N, C-alpha and C positions, 0 to 999 in steps of 0.2 A: 446730325441732328442735335448732338450734345451742346453745340455752341449756338443755341437758339436765343441767347440773351448776351448782352455785353457783360464781360467779367474783367476783373482786375488781373492783369498778367504781370510777369516779371519786368516787362518793359513798358508798363502803363496799361491803359484800358484797351481791351481787345473787342472790336465790334462784333455784333452778332452776324452770322453768315446769312447769305440770301437763302441757302437751303433750309436753315433752321427757321427763318422768318416765314418762308413759304409753308413749311410744315405746320407752324402754328396757325397761319391763315386758313389752311385747308381744314384743320379741325374746327375752327370757328365758323367757317362757311358751311360745314356739313354737320350740324349738331345732332342729327339723327343717325349718322353713319357709325357703324361699329368699328372702333379703332383698336388695333392690336399693336402693342409696343414690344419689339423684339430687339434685344441688344446683348452683345457678349460682354459688355463692360458697364452695365447699368448701375451697379452699386459700388463702383470703384471711386468715383468722386461725385459730388453733389450736382455739378453742372451737367452731368449726363442725364439728369432727370428734369432739366429745365423745360423740355418740350412736351413732357407728359402731363398735359392739363387734365386729362380724363381720370387720372389716378386720384384726384381730389386731395392733393397734398396741401393746397392753399385755397383760401376764400370759400371753403365749404363748411367749416365748423367742425369737421371730423378731426382736423389737426389744428394746432394753435398757431397757424401762420396766416397773416392777413394778405400776403402777396407772394409772388414768385421770388422777388428780391428778399423779402423777409425770410422765406424758407431757406434760400441759398446762404444768406449771411448767418443765420442761426446754426445751420448744420455745419458750415465751415468752421465755426468757432468750436464746435464739439469734436471735430476731427473724425477719424476713422471709427471711433466708438459710436458717434452719433449716426454715421451711415449704417453701421451694423444694426442699430435700433430701428432705423427707417426700413431697412431690408426685412428685418424680422416682422415688423408690424404689417408691411405690405403682404408678406407671405401669409401671415395669420388671417388677414382679411380676404385672401384669395385674389388679390389684385396683381401681384407680381411674383412669379415663381422662378426658381433656378432649376433647370433640367440638367441631368447628367447622362452621359452615354455609357452603356454597359460594355465591359471589356470581354464579355463572354465570346469565346471563339477566336479571340485575337491571337495571332502568332507573330513572332518577330525573330529575325536573325541579326547577329552582330557582324557588321562588315569590318573586318580587321585589315588595316592598311599598314604594311611594313615599309619603312623608309628604305629607299635605295641607297647604295654606297655613296652616290653623289650627294644625295640629300643629307646623309649622315655627316659628310665632310663639311657641307654648308652649315649645318647646325653646330658642329664642333668649332668652326671658325668664328661664328658669332658668339658662342659661349666663351671662347678665349678672349674675344674683344671686350665683352662685358666684364670678364675677370680682371682685365687690365684697368678698365675704368673703375671698378670697385676698389682695387688695390691702391689706386692713386686719387680716389675721391677726396680723402681728407686733405691731401696736399693742395688739391684744387680749391677746396673751401678756404684753406689758409691763404692762398694766393688772392682770393677774392675778398679777403678780410671778413669772412663769415665765421671762421673758426681760428682761434689763436690765443696767445696769452694776453694780448692787449685788446682784442676786438671780439672776445668770445660771446657769441649769441646763441644760446642753447636752442631757442625756438626756431631760429633760422636754420640751424644745423639739422634739427629734427625734420623740418619741412623739406630740406634738400634731399636728405636720405630717403624720406618717404616718397618723394616724387621719383627719385631714381629707381627704387624698387617697383613702384607702380608702372613706370615706363618699361622696365625690363619685363615684367609679367605680360603686359599688353603686347610687347614686341614678339616674344616667343609664342604667345597665343596665336597671333596673326601668322607667324612663320609656319607653325605646325598646321594651321588651317589651310594655308596656301599649298603646303606639300600634300595634303590629303585630297585637294580638289580634283586633280586629274582622274584618279580612280573613282572618286565619288561621282563625277560627271558621267563617266563611262557606265557606272552602275545605274544611274538615273536614266540614261538613254536606253539601256537594256530593258528596264522596267516599262518605259513608255512604249517601246517596240512590242512588248507583250500585252499591251492594252491596259496597263495599270495607271492609276492616277498618283502622281508623286507629290508629296507634301514636304517642303523643305522648311525647317525651323532655323531662323537666324538667331543665334545666341547673343551676339553683340552687334548693335546697329550704329554704334558711335554717336548716339543721339546727344549725350551729354557733351561730347567734344564739339558737335555741331552747335549746340547752344552757346558754348564758350566762345566759339569763333564768331557767332552772330553778335554776342555782346561787345566784341571788339570792333564791330562795324557800325558806323552811324546809321540810324534808322532811315535817313534820307537816301541811303545807297542800297537798301535791301532789294529794290526792284531792278538793280543793274544786272543785266544778263551776263556781263563779263566778270561778275564777282565769282571768284574761285573759293569754294568752301570745302574742297576735297581734303579729307583727313590725311595728313602726311606725317603726323607725329609718330 
């Protein structure tokens, strides 16, 4: 519902979704209906409030906004501080509240996963490989004319080193995650067998990497089902 109006995206205008449009039409068609807005991300960005006509954020006189577009544009200029003011005022007026769950009675255990000898050898092999790359990185930069007495480029050198360290951290993060998965999956299956509901939190979704890959693809090819956006970096 957050995309109930067209907004400016990184790649141009993003059209309003049919779901958002229908949500607005439903509210307009049933003026006497009691509407409850429930969202986990209502105050994270202003577009998440575009569908909430009944809050009276625009065209009511209670707030200084003449239209939905005026509201969105004004709050976006103010950034996160403006969104905090909106959330505060909505809560003060009793229109929008943030509920929190109590942790009373919550218990937890830490699942410790020890690496097997085979996994340790795999980890050590990759660590040795990255050490070789690290020790020879300056020579590689000189060979590419990025670093050297005649072609010294400080910013390019810093960028190359930063990318190397970033890729190294991501690599070992994924490596350790993959090594933990077999025992983690077994623990999940045991919990399910005991009738528990398992909630899995994904720490890294590679969303930014996906966005970078999309930027490299012409917009005319986005609907090509053969387009491979699998993260391989």
